[in-house]
N, C-alpha and C positions, 0 to 999 in steps of 0.2 A: 682840598689835597694839594694843588698844584701851587697854591700861595706859599704853603709850608716848604715845598721842595725848592722854591726859587730863593726864599729867605736865607742868608748866610748866618749861621748861628753864632759865629764869633762876634758878629755885630750886637748881639746880646751883652758878650763880656766887654766890649768897646763902650757901650752905652753906660753899663754899670760903672766901669773905671772912671769915665768922663763924669758921670754925675757925683761920685764920692769926691773925687779930684777939684772938680771946678766949684762945687758948694761948700766944700770943707765940712760937711754934715758928719762925716765919721771921723774928723780931726786931720789936721795937717799930718801929711806922709803918714796916711791910714795903713799903707801897705806894710809899714814897719812895725805896727802895733802887734804885741805878742796875743795870738788867738788861744793858744794852749802851750803849756810846759809839759812835755812827757818825759818822765824817767826811763833810762834804758838799762837793760842788763850790765852794760858796760860802766854804769854810774855816770855817763854823760846825761845831760838834760838836754834833750830837743826841744828848742823853741822854735814852734810853729807860729809863722806871722800870717796875718791876713793876707799878705802878698802871697804866700805860699798857697793859701787856700784859693785865692783867685786864680793863681798859674794852675793849680790842680783841676779846678772846675774847667778852666779855659781848655785844657789839654783833653778832657772829657769830649767838650764840644767839637775840639778839631778831630778827635776820633771818630766821632758820628760823620762829620764833615768829609772825612777822607772815604768812609765807607759810602756815603751819598755821592761821591765824584765819580764812581764806577758806573753810574747810570748815564744813559743817553737820552737825548730829547731836547725839547726846546726850555723846558722848565731847568734842566740842569745847565744849560748854555747861559741862561739868565743868572743862575746861581753863580757861575763863574766869573760873569761880568760884575755882578754885585760884589763878590769877594775881593776883585780888584780894588772897587770902591773902597771897600773896608781897609784894605791894605794902605790905599794911597792917604786916606784920613788919618790912620795910625801913624804912618811915616810923618806927615804934616804935623801932627800933635806932638810926636816926639822931638821933632827938630825945633819947634816954633813956640809951643805953648808951655808956660811955667807949671810944673807939677807932672809934667810926662817925661821929663828927661831923667829916668831911673832904669835900673836892671829890670825890675818886674816888668815894666811896660815895655821895655826893649825885648824881654823874651816873648812877651805876649804879640808884639808887633812880628816877630819872627815865625810864631805861629800863624799868623795872617798872611805872612809871605809864602809859607809852606803850603796852605790852603789853597791859594790861588793858583801856585806853581803845579800842585798834584793835580788839580783840576784841569789844568791847560794841557799836562803832560799826557792823562789819563784820555782826555778827550782827542788829542791828536792820535795817539797809539790805536785807540778804538777806530777813528776815522780811516786810519791806513788799512787796519785789520779788514774793516767792511768793505773797503774799496777792493782789497787784493782777494777777497773772498768772491765778491760780486763780479770778479772778471775785469776791474778796472786796471788799476795800476799795480803791478808787482813790486812787492818789497824788497 
């Protein structure tokens, strides 16, 4: 169970995006390919792309990560450290590697930033609260 707690879930999304982009298995610019077209009551047609699906799934993983960031312990600290690695790798891919410089990946990279920042902030606030409750430093 502890290995699961340490693994940053957004790494799954990063791996999927990287494999699809670097191998070209799903086609060039797969994130722009239409997944489904949904007719709306307004008579508009909503074109849902694979990039939209990718971002929606990644937001689900981000939600779980934010819930997990409220836990304390060594697994949680390791998760936060690995989340920083996921963000740094995402940032480098966005800046350096062809196929990653697009809005879909930028929004995903923003999610990895929010994940590691939320973990850092929650851990800091929790540590301050524990210190003040335990009679250490007052807030």
